[in-house]
C-alpha positions in Angstrom: -1.0 33.0 32.0 0.5 29.7 32.8 -2.8 28.0 33.0 -3.9 29.4 29.6 -0.7 28.4 28.0 -1.0 24.9 29.6 -4.6 24.6 28.2 -3.5 25.6 24.8 -0.7 23.2 24.8 -3.0 20.4 25.9 -5.5 21.2 23.2 -2.8 21.2 20.5 -1.4 17.9 21.7 -4.9 16.4 21.7 -5.6 17.6 18.1 -2.3 16.3 17.0 -2.9 12.9 18.7 -6.4 12.7 17.1 -5.1 13.5 13.7 -2.4 10.8 13.9 -5.1 8.2 14.7 -7.4 9.2 11.7 -7.4 6.5 9.0 -7.5 8.8 6.0 -6.1 6.3 3.5 -7.5 3.0 2.3 -6.2 0.5 -0.2 -8.1 -2.5 -1.5 -8.2 -5.3 -3.9 -11.4 -6.6 -5.5 -12.5 -9.0 -8.2 -15.6 -10.5 -9.6 -17.7 -10.8 -12.8 -17.8 -8.6 -15.8 -20.4 -8.3 -18.6 -19.4 -6.5 -21.9 -21.8 -5.0 -24.4 -25.4 -6.3 -24.0 -24.3 -8.8 -21.4 -23.7 -11.8 -23.7 -19.9 -11.5 -23.4 -19.1 -12.7 -19.9 -15.7 -12.6 -18.0 -13.9 -11.7 -14.9 -11.8 -8.8 -13.5 -9.6 -7.7 -10.7 -9.2 -4.1 -9.4 -6.7 -2.5 -7.1 -8.0 0.6 -5.5 -6.8 3.6 -3.5 -9.0 6.1 -1.4 -8.2 9.3 0.4 -10.8 10.5 2.9 -11.7 14.2 2.3 -14.6 14.6 4.7 -16.6 12.3 6.9 -18.8 11.3 3.9 -16.6 12.0 0.8 -13.5 10.2 -0.3 -11.4 10.6 -3.4 -11.2 7.2 -5.3 -8.8 5.9 -7.8 -8.8 2.4 -9.3 -7.2 0.4 -12.1 -9.1 -2.5 -13.5 -8.1 -5.4 -15.6 -10.9 -7.4 -17.3 -11.2 -10.3 -19.7 -14.3 -11.9 -21.3 -15.2 -14.2 -24.1 -18.2 -15.6 -26.0 -18.5 -18.7 -28.1 -21.4 -19.6 -30.5 -22.1 -23.2 -31.2 -23.9 -24.7 -34.2 -27.0 -25.2 -32.0 -27.1 -21.4 -31.5 -27.5 -21.0 -35.3 -29.8 -24.0 -35.8 -27.1 -25.8 -37.8 -27.0 -29.6 -37.2 -23.9 -31.8 -37.3 -21.4 -28.9 -37.2 -18.1 -30.0 -35.7 -16.8 -26.5 -35.4 -17.4 -23.6 -33.1 -19.2 -21.1 -35.4 -17.6 -18.0 -33.9 -15.7 -16.8 -30.9 -15.0 -13.3 -29.4 -12.4 -12.5 -26.8 -12.3 -9.1 -25.2 -9.9 -7.6 -22.7 -9.7 -4.1 -21.2 -7.6 -2.0 -18.8 -9.4 0.8 -17.2 -8.4 3.8 -15.1 -11.2 5.4 -13.1 -10.9 8.5 -11.0 -13.8 9.9 -9.0 -15.4 10.0 -5.6 -17.1 7.7 -3.1 -20.1 9.4 -1.2 -21.4 7.7 2.0 -25.2 7.6 2.2 -25.6 5.3 5.3 -23.3 4.3 8.0 -24.1 2.5 11.2 -21.7 0.6 13.5 -19.9 -1.8 11.2 -22.0 -1.3 8.1 -21.3 1.3 5.3 -23.2 2.1 2.1 -22.0 4.5 -0.5 -22.3 5.6 -4.1 -19.2 5.9 -6.3 -19.0 8.0 -9.5 -16.0 8.3 -11.8 -15.6 11.8 -13.2 -12.8 10.5 -15.5 -12.6 7.0 -16.9 -10.2 5.8 -19.7 -10.3 2.3 -21.2 -8.0 0.5 -23.5 -9.7 -2.4 -25.1 -8.6 -5.3 -27.4 -11.1 -7.5 -29.3 -10.2 -10.8 -31.1 -12.8 -12.5 -33.3 -12.8 -15.5 -35.5 -14.5 -18.9 -36.2 -16.3 -20.4 -39.2 -19.1 -19.2 -41.4 -21.5 -21.3 -43.4 -20.6 -21.7 -47.0 -23.0 -19.5 -49.0 -23.0 -22.1 -52.0 -26.3 -24.1 -52.2 -24.5 -27.4 -52.5 -20.9 -27.0 -51.3 -18.5 -29.8 -51.7 -17.9 -32.2 -48.8 -15.5 -30.6 -46.3 -16.4 -27.1 -47.5 -19.7 -26.7 -45.7 -18.0 -24.3 -43.5 -15.5 -21.6 -44.4 -12.9 -20.5 -41.8 -12.9 -16.9 -40.7 -9.4 -16.0 -39.7 -9.2 -14.1 -36.5 -8.9 -10.3 -36.6 -7.9 -7.9 -33.9 -9.1 -4.5 -32.9 -7.7 -2.2 -30.4 -9.2 1.1 -29.1 -8.9 3.8 -26.5 -12.0 5.4 -25.3 -13.4 7.7 -22.6 -16.4 7.3 -20.4 -17.9 7.4 -17.0 -19.2 5.0 -14.4 -21.4 4.8 -11.3 -22.1 2.2 -8.7 -23.2 1.2 -5.2 -20.7 -0.1 -2.6 -21.2 -1.9 0.7 -18.5 -2.5 3.3 -18.5 -4.3 6.5 -15.8 -3.5 9.1 -14.2 -6.6 10.8 -11.7 -4.5 12.8 -10.5 -0.9 12.9 -8.2 -1.3 9.9 -9.9 -4.2 7.8 -13.1 -4.2 5.9 -14.8 -6.6 3.4 -16.9 -5.1 0.6 -19.1 -5.7 -2.4 -19.8 -3.4 -5.4 -22.1 -3.3 -8.3 -21.1 -0.8 -11.0 -22.1 0.2 -14.6 -19.6 1.9 -17.0 -20.5 3.6 -20.2 -17.8 4.1 -22.9 -17.9 5.2 -26.5 -19.5 2.4 -28.5 -19.5 0.0 -25.5 -20.7 -0.7 -22.1 -19.4 -2.7 -19.2 -21.1 -3.9 -15.9 -19.5 -5.7 -13.1 -20.2 -7.2 -9.6 -17.1 -7.7 -7.4 -16.1 -8.6 -3.9 -13.1 -7.1 -2.1 -11.0 -6.6 0.9 -9.7 -3.2 2.2 -7.2 -1.9 4.6 -7.2 1.6 6.2 -4.1 3.3 7.6 -2.9 6.6 9.1 -2.6 9.5 6.8 0.8 10.7 5.7 
């Protein structure tokens, strides 16, 4: 009886010790390049992220991204000679909340490959557009060849989904370096990104 009790106690202590050493939680910060729309509006972003390991291969993933991009069109883009102005400019910024899962597809030694998918994605976007347009008159007076277009603003809130491929390299038990390529589809708009990040894993709470 004493031997059985001792064995059970030893097993429970071992399991408890193992559970305390599991690195169930991961936080990270990444940043990189962002392409809005058809890819002609280019910018950058940074993304804080939190993950909770559910199984050996599946982790819950939540991230909040901040992105900013812009596009400028010159006279040469429109075939207009001797234009001293920027014909048009477009600035776009967004804040996104993605909630989904990271599924591991390959893991060997320090290398990890996985696929992430956001089942819920909310984005708040702001566009600012302005510039100059060519005067439609056949022979406009000097100084009026181009007519200013005052900037206008547009704000929107949209839902969508995203998916991507992630790679991570473990430099120690707790620290990892990573890279991600993701595509995000929203109502009336798309966004693609490539980013690089650093991650820290710690004991569960």
